[in-house]
N, C-alpha and C positions, 0 to 999 in steps of 0.2 A: 639471515633470513629477511626476505622482502616484507616490508610493512604494507598492510592493506591501505588502499586509497581512502581519502576522506569521503568520497562519494559512497563507497561501499559501506563504510562505518555509518554514514548518515542514513543509508537505506535500511540497515539493521535497526538503528534507533527509531526510524519512522515506523518500521514494522512493529516493534515492541510497543510503541506509543499508540499506533492505530488499533491494535488488537485488544487494548485494555477493556473496552466495554462492548466488544463485538465477538468475543470468544465463542459464543453459541450460534452465531449466524451461519447459515449454510455456506455463504460465499467465503467467510473467514475460515471455516473448517476445511473447505476444499483447498484454499490457498495454503493453510497450515500443514496439510498432510505432507507437502514437499516444500516447505517454506524456504529452506536453504537453496534448493535448486531454483525455485521461483525467483528469489532475490538475486541470485547470480545471473539468471537469464535476463532479468530486468536491468541489472547493472551492465551486462554486455550490450543490450539494446540501446542503452543511453550512451555509452562510450563509443559505440559504433554508429551512432546517429541513426538508428533504425527504429527507435521508439516514436510512435505516432501519437500525438495528442488528439484525442477525439472528444466528441461531445459526451458529457456524462449526465446520467439520469439521477435525480435525487428528489427527495421530498422535504417539505418543511414541517417540523414538529414544533408545537407551541407549548408543550408540557415537558418538563417543569419550566423551561425557558425556550425562547424561540431559537431554533438551530436548523441547519441544513444537514441532511443525512444522505450520504451517497449510497447508491444501490450496489456499487462494485467495491469490494475490499481493496483490490489493486489500485483503483482510482483514489481511495482514501490514503494510500501510501504516498501517492504522488501529489497530494494536496488538492485533489479535484473532486 
């Protein structure tokens, strides 16, 4: 049986890490309804060089510590 690629494993790890504190956000819930399909689609876009990096919208929260919060759950998976 073929082993999954490191990229695919990393995408699943990034998904589980990104959703920790965002489980109730509408964007996360929308992504989560078909998360396996969404992750495999993202994987295909990356390996086929079709994923386009675009500007991301976020806001800065100062409570309890200063941090950047992305509006898009998918962007948070990609580190942006």
